[in-house]
DOTOR-275604 format. One record per residue (C-alpha): residue in three letters; y, z, x. Coordinates in steps of 0.25 Angstrom, whole numbers. Each point is the difference from the previous one (the first is absolute). Layout:
N
+------+-------+-------+-------+
: code :    c2 :    c3 :    c1 :
+------+-------+-------+-------+
:  ALA :     Y :     Z :     X :
...
+------+-------+-------+-------+
***
This chain:
176
+------+-------+-------+-------+
: code :    c2 :    c3 :    c1 :
+------+-------+-------+-------+
:  MET :     1 :     1 :     0 :
:  LYS :    13 :    -6 :     7 :
:  ASN :     9 :     2 :   -10 :
:  PRO :     5 :    14 :    -1 :
:  VAL :     3 :    -1 :   -13 :
:  LEU :   -11 :    -4 :    -7 :
:  LYS :    -7 :    13 :    10 :
:  SER :    11 :    11 :    -5 :
:  CYS :    -1 :    -6 :   -15 :
:  THR :   -18 :    -1 :    -2 :
:  ALA :     2 :    16 :     7 :
:  PHE :    12 :     5 :   -11 :
:  LEU :    -9 :    -6 :   -11 :
:  ILE :   -16 :     7 :     7 :
:  GLY :    11 :    12 :     1 :
:  ALA :     5 :     0 :   -14 :
:  VAL :   -15 :    -3 :    -5 :
:  LEU :    -4 :    15 :     9 :
:  LEU :     9 :     7 :    -3 :
:  SER :    -1 :    -3 :   -17 :
:  SER :   -15 :     3 :     2 :
:  ALA :     3 :    12 :     4 :
:  GLY :    -1 :     8 :   -12 :
:  CYS :    16 :     2 :     0 :
:  GLY :     0 :    -3 :   -13 :
:  ARG :     1 :    10 :   -14 :
:  ASN :   -14 :     7 :    -3 :
:  ILE :     0 :    -2 :   -14 :
:  GLN :   -12 :    11 :    -8 :
:  LEU :    -6 :    -4 :   -11 :
:  ILE :    -1 :    10 :   -10 :
:  ARG :    -9 :    -1 :   -13 :
:  LYS :     7 :     8 :   -15 :
:  ARG :    -7 :     9 :    -6 :
:  LYS :    -6 :    -3 :   -11 :
:  SER :     6 :     5 :   -13 :
:  HIS :   -11 :     4 :   -11 :
:  LYS :     4 :    -5 :   -14 :
:  VAL :    -2 :     6 :   -11 :
:  PRO :    -6 :   -10 :   -11 :
:  GLN :     9 :     2 :   -13 :
:  PRO :    -9 :     5 :   -12 :
:  ILE :    -2 :   -11 :   -11 :
:  LEU :     1 :     2 :   -15 :
:  VAL :   -10 :    -2 :    -8 :
:  LEU :     2 :     0 :   -14 :
:  GLN :   -14 :     5 :    -8 :
:  PRO :    -2 :    -7 :   -15 :
:  ASN :     4 :    11 :    -8 :
:  ASP :    16 :     1 :    11 :
:  GLN :     4 :   -14 :    -5 :
:  ALA :    14 :     0 :    -1 :
:  THR :     9 :    -1 :    -9 :
:  TYR :    14 :    -8 :    -5 :
:  ALA :     9 :     2 :   -11 :
:  ALA :    -2 :   -11 :    -9 :
:  ALA :    16 :    -6 :     3 :
:  VAL :    -5 :     1 :    13 :
:  ARG :   -12 :    -8 :    -2 :
:  TYR :     9 :   -12 :    -8 :
:  GLN :    12 :    -1 :    11 :
:  GLU :   -13 :    -1 :    11 :
:  HIS :    -7 :   -11 :   -10 :
:  TYR :    14 :    -6 :    -3 :
:  ALA :     3 :    -2 :    15 :
:  TYR :   -14 :    -6 :     3 :
:  TRP :     1 :   -12 :   -10 :
:  LYS :    12 :    -1 :     3 :
:  SER :    -5 :    -5 :    13 :
:  TRP :   -13 :    -6 :    -4 :
:  HIS :     9 :    -9 :   -12 :
:  SER :     8 :    -3 :    14 :
:  GLU :   -10 :    -4 :     9 :
:  LEU :    -8 :    -8 :   -11 :
:  LEU :    14 :    -8 :    -2 :
:  GLY :     2 :    -1 :    15 :
:  SER :   -13 :    -9 :     1 :
:  TYR :    -4 :    -6 :   -15 :
:  GLY :    -6 :   -11 :     2 :
:  GLN :    -3 :    -1 :    14 :
:  MET :   -14 :     8 :     1 :
:  ARG :   -10 :     3 :   -12 :
:  LYS :    -6 :    13 :     6 :
:  ARG :    13 :     5 :     2 :
:  ASP :     5 :    -4 :   -14 :
:  LEU :   -12 :     8 :    -5 :
:  ARG :     2 :    12 :     9 :
:  ASN :    14 :     2 :    -4 :
:  LEU :    -3 :    -3 :   -13 :
:  ASN :    -9 :    13 :     0 :
:  GLY :    10 :     7 :     7 :
:  VAL :     9 :    -4 :   -11 :
:  ILE :    -8 :     3 :   -11 :
:  SER :    -6 :    14 :     7 :
:  GLU :    16 :     5 :     0 :
:  LEU :     1 :    -4 :   -12 :
:  SER :   -12 :     4 :    -6 :
:  SER :     2 :    14 :     7 :
:  MET :    18 :     1 :    -6 :
:  GLU :    -7 :    -2 :   -14 :
:  ASP :    -9 :    13 :     0 :
:  VAL :    11 :     9 :     4 :
:  LEU :     9 :    -9 :   -11 :
:  THR :     0 :     7 :   -14 :
:  GLY :     7 :    -8 :   -13 :
:  PRO :     5 :   -12 :     1 :
:  PRO :     1 :    -4 :    12 :
:  ALA :   -15 :     2 :     2 :
:  ASP :    -2 :   -11 :   -10 :
:  HIS :    10 :    -8 :     6 :
:  LEU :    -5 :     1 :    11 :
:  ARG :   -14 :    -2 :    -6 :
:  GLY :     3 :   -13 :    -4 :
:  ILE :     4 :    -4 :    13 :
:  LEU :   -12 :     4 :     9 :
:  GLN :    -7 :    -9 :   -10 :
:  GLU :     7 :   -11 :    -1 :
:  ILE :     0 :     3 :    18 :
:  SER :   -15 :     2 :     2 :
:  ALA :    -2 :   -14 :    -9 :
:  MET :     7 :    -8 :    11 :
:  GLU :    -7 :     7 :    10 :
:  ALA :   -13 :    -5 :    -8 :
:  LYS :     7 :   -13 :    -1 :
:  CYS :     0 :     0 :    16 :
:  ARG :   -14 :     5 :     2 :
:  GLN :    -6 :   -13 :    -8 :
:  LYS :     1 :    -9 :    12 :
:  PRO :    -3 :   -14 :    -2 :
:  GLU :    -2 :    -8 :    12 :
:  THR :    15 :    -6 :     1 :
:  TRP :     5 :    13 :    -4 :
:  THR :    19 :     0 :     1 :
:  PRO :     7 :    10 :    -6 :
:  PRO :     7 :    -1 :    -9 :
:  THR :    14 :    -1 :    -2 :
:  ALA :     3 :     5 :   -12 :
:  MET :    -9 :    14 :     4 :
:  ARG :     9 :     3 :    11 :
:  GLY :    14 :    -3 :   -10 :
:  ARG :    -8 :    11 :   -10 :
:  LEU :    -2 :     8 :    12 :
:  GLU :    15 :     1 :     5 :
:  GLN :     3 :     3 :   -14 :
:  LEU :   -10 :    14 :    -1 :
:  MET :     5 :     5 :    12 :
:  ARG :    16 :    -3 :    -4 :
:  GLU :    -8 :     8 :   -13 :
:  ILE :    -6 :    10 :     6 :
:  ASP :    10 :     3 :     8 :
:  ARG :    11 :     2 :   -10 :
:  SER :    -9 :     7 :   -11 :
:  PHE :    -8 :     9 :     9 :
:  TYR :     6 :     7 :     9 :
:  TYR :     3 :    14 :     2 :
:  LYS :    11 :     5 :    -7 :
:  LYS :    -1 :    -9 :   -10 :
:  VAL :   -15 :     2 :    -5 :
:  LYS :     2 :    18 :     6 :
:  ALA :     2 :     2 :   -15 :
:  TRP :   -17 :    -4 :    -3 :
:  ILE :    -6 :     6 :    13 :
:  PRO :    -7 :    15 :    -5 :
:  GLN :    11 :     8 :     9 :
:  GLY :    -7 :    13 :    -4 :
:  LYS :   -14 :     0 :     2 :
:  ALA :    -8 :     5 :    13 :
:  PRO :    -1 :    -9 :    12 :
:  GLU :   -11 :    -8 :    -2 :
:  PRO :   -12 :    -3 :    10 :
:  LEU :     1 :   -14 :     5 :
:  PRO :   -11 :   -10 :    -3 :
:  ASN :   -14 :     1 :     9 :
:  GLY :    12 :     3 :    10 :
:  LYS :    11 :   -14 :    -2 :
:  SER :    12 :     3 :    -4 :
+------+-------+-------+-------+
***
């Protein structure tokens, strides 16, 4: 090696490698954290005789809200898929029949008539011919029924026809 600059650079690099590998760096110790044992949360299990109970007014409001969501989902996706239409129609029928069970007097009779009409629509949808297309008249009638139920059966309007003085009724088969 005749070049003095190359000689000094090589010596410097060898020295740097030796110093960096000599252990002058920071020592880090890894310490494991102790495991904390989680206490299992108790699970509430209702026995058959410990059914939850709700007042009739609360049940009516709950079923009304569920009916509204089922019906708006039915109108939003009507005609796209027959199975979805049937599922949504069955949800609407279920919630309306639960609302009818809570009501008494003329509103219950009026709701019963609407329920029979929607059940007839569901029967028409269930009988599917090979080339089934959803009738547009049915969609229009479903929109009319939604406006009618929304206008005639909101809680404040039928509050007088919901039994208030009764003790809370148990939910049938755990269903609200």
